[in-house]
N, C-alpha and C positions, 0 to 999 in steps of 0.2 A: 450257475452265472453269480456273482456278487454285484451289486449297484454300488458306484460309488457315491457316498452321502453327498447329498448338496448342499451347497455353505448358503448360511444366509446373506441376503444383500449387504447388511450391515457389514459381514465381514471381509467381502470381496473389495468394498470401499474405503472401510477402514486406511488411515495413515495416504492413501490417495486424493482423494475428492478434497477440494479447496472449500473453507468457509466461505460462503455467498452472503453477503447483507443485500436483499433487494431493494430496488429502487423505491419501492412504499413503504419500507421498515424504516423505523428507528430504532435504533438499541440504546438503551441507557446500564452503563456499567461496564466495567475494567473486561476486556478480551485477554484469554492469555491460550497460545497453541505452536505446537510444533511444526505447522505446516503454513499452508498460502491461506490468504484473506483476500477475498472480492468484495469490495464495499461500491455497491451504488444508490444505497441511501444514506442512512444518518448515523454516526455512530458517536456517542457524548461519553465519553469516559477514556481510560488509558487503555494501551494495549502492547504486548510483549508477544510479538511475532516471528517464530524460528524460521521461518518461510520467508515469501515475497508478499508484500503489500501489493493491491491494484486498485486505485482509484478511479472508476469514471467520472465523465464529466461534469453531472450534477451532484456528485456525492460531496459528505460533508463528514470532515472527524475534526472534533471535538475535545483534546484531551494532549494526554505525552502517548506517544508510540515509537515504541521499537522493533525493527524489523531487520530482515538478511538484506533484502532489496526492495526498493519500492520504484513505483511508477504514478507519479501521479498526476491524474490530469482535471481532478476536484477542487476541493477548501480544505485547507487543515490551519486550526487555529490551535496554539499549543507550542508543543515541541515534537521535532522531528528527529528520530537516533537511526540512521541506516548504517550497517555494519560494513557493507560492501557498495555497492554502486545506486545512487539517486538521480531517477530519469524526471523532471518534471515538464508536463507539456504543455504548449502555447495556452489551453484553457484553466491553468492551475493558477488558486490565490492561494499562496501561505502566508499567513499572517504568525509566525511560529521562528524559533530559534531551530537551525536547521544544522546536523550535524552529519556526515559522511565519508566513506574512505574515497568516493569519487561521486560527482555533482554535474549532470548536462541539465541544462536551461533549454527552453524551447522560448524561440521569439515569442515577446505577447504576454508571457508567464509573468504574474505577479507574485514577488516575494519581499516581506515585507519582516525583518529580523533578523539577527546576526545569523552568516553561515560560516560553516568550520568544515575545512576538508582536509581529513586526517592522514592522509596520505601525502600531502605536500604537493599535488599535481595541482594547475590551473582549473578553474572552472570553465567545462566545457560549455558554450553555446551555439545553438543549432536552430534551423530552420524546420518545423515539420513537412515533411512530405504528405503526409496521410489527410484524408479530408474528411470533415467533421464527419462523426457517427451519430 
């Protein structure tokens, strides 16, 4: 009877696990990934994110960030370029120029900077139904 070789943990999660920046973490430098990035802490630098960017309520990003999709509940200063849909939560503070294919902004969000919707569709305003996390 032959035993199937066990795969290393890194082999099993490669390409599937998001990059996670914890709430007590400060990352200084540029990030480049084909996958998803979840930010609960602070990033100072530029980002090239091939997947989705998710920023928690108390997270901070200072720099220019490019992502395929983004859901922002934290703070961004600099420039934010999203290839597809950008959702800006009610706790978000964006002091940035924003470019996205489509943009939805929750009531209560603060956005200071130029906004450009590349699809030509109007910006959607909404009221968050979710409770505070």
